[in-house]
N, C-alpha and C positions, 0 to 999 in steps of 0.2 A: 328277928335277927337283923342287925343292922348291916347294910352292905358296905364293904370297905371300898372306899374310893381311892383309886390309884392316882397319885400325883404324876402328871406327865413329866418326863425327864426333858430338860431343855436340849434342843438340837444345837448343832454347831453354830448356826447363825444367831441363836438366841443367847449365847454366852456373852457375859459382860467383860469389859476390859479388866475389871477387878480380878476376875478369875484367871486371866492371863498373867497378871502381875503376881498373883499368889503362886502360880505354877513356876514362874521364873525365880522367885525368892527361894522356893524349895530346892531348885537346882543350883542356884548360885551360892547358897550358904556352904555346902560341902566343898565346892571349888575354892572359895575364899579361905576356908580353913586349911586346905591342902597347900595353897600358895603361901599363906602365913607361916605354916610349919616349915616349908622349904626355905623361905627367905630369912626368917628370924632364928629358928632353932638350928637349922643345918647350914646356915651361912651361904645360901644360894647365890648371893651377889658377889662373893669373893672369887677371884681368879683361881683356877686350879693349877697348883705348882706341879711341874713335870721334872723328871730326872733327865738331865742333859748328858749324862755319862755315856750312854749307849751310842748316841750320835757322834759324840766326840771321839770315842774309841773307834768307831767305823772309819772316821776321817783319818785318824792316825794310822790304822792298819792299811788303808789304801795308799798312804805315803805319797800322795800326789803333790802336797804342799805342806809346809810346816804349820801345824795346828797350835794355836795359842789357847791356853786355859784362860778363863775369866777368873780373876782373883781380886779380892779386896772390896767386893760389893757387899753391903750389909744385907740383912734378911728382908729389908723393905723392897728389894729388887726381886721380883717373882718371875722365874723362868716359866713361860706358858707353852712354849713349843720348841722342839729340837728335831732337825732333820738333816740327813746327809744324803745328797742326791747326785747321781750321774747326769750331767746335762750335755748340751751341745758344745763340745769342745773342751770339756773339763768337768771338775767336780766342785760341789758347793756345800758348805756347812752353814745352816741357818739356825739361829737361836733367837726366839722372841721373848721379850721381857715386858712386864708391866713395871713402870718406874715408881719410886716412892710418891710422886705427885700424880699418880694414875695416868701417866702418859704411856704411849706404846713405842718401844724401840725394837729394832731387829739388828742383830749382829750377823754379818755375812762374811765368811772367809772362803775364798774361791781361787781355783787355778784357771778359771775361764779368763781369756784375755780381756783386759780392761776395756778395750774398745767395743767389745760385745756385752760385757757384764754391766757396765754403767748404764747404757740406755735401757737394758732390760730391767734393772733394779730401780733406777731413779726416774725413768720415763725418758722419752725422746727429747723432751724439753729441758731436762736437767742440765744445768750449766755451772761451771766453776764460779765461785763467788769470793775467792780469796783463800787464805790459808789460816791454819790455827796450830799453835804449838801445844802439843800434849805430851807431857813427860819426856821432853827432849826430842820428840819426833815431829816432823812437819806433816800434818794432815791437810788435805784439801777440803774446803767447805763447798758443798754443792747445793743447789736448789733441787728439789725432787718433786714427787707428786704433790698435788695441792695440799698445802698445810704441813708439808714435811720438809725437813732439813736433813742433810747427810754430811758426815765426815768420812773422807776416803783416804786410806793409806795405800799408796802404790808401791809395791815391792817387786823385785825381779821375778820371784817365784810364786807370788800370790797377791791378791787384792783384798783388803779388809774394808768393809763398809759398816758404818753405824748409821742407821736411817730410821726416821719415824717422826711422830708428833710428840715432841718433848722439848723442854727448854734447853738452851745452850749448855747450862751447867750439867744437866743429866747426859747430854750427848758426850761431853768431855769426860764425865765420870766413867761412862761405859767404855769409851775409847781408851782411857788410861788403865782400865782393868784388863785390857787385852794383852 
């Protein structure tokens, strides 16, 4: 009878880099499949559209300032956030949008006094840079955080701000929709 010889199993220090590479491939293939399904099949790169009605209704019910609807924007404008908050010295309605050119803009309507609201929303270094006529109303153009521009409408009972990283035409289009 022939004696079976047992082949010794390699110890950890005897394993080759090729073994490590094969192990990684076995782990990465399912991960890549899941990522592909998420991005291609389920549209994982697309912004998630939110319903702004609840936040707008809360602002209206509070009655602290006149709340303007956003009207006239086409479906390429995607609302991605909406919140109505009680803040220091007033209330604020914020609605965030992804623009048709993939910029980001935020519409802010607030009863917080402008001297406190503007530095908080635009940064301490935000400064007026002239005015812009939008649908018969004079909006002030401001510099804001790095890379952002703002249009500000100062009214006795509220302040409206359109701020973000988008071109001038999109800033004006959102301002006109208020």
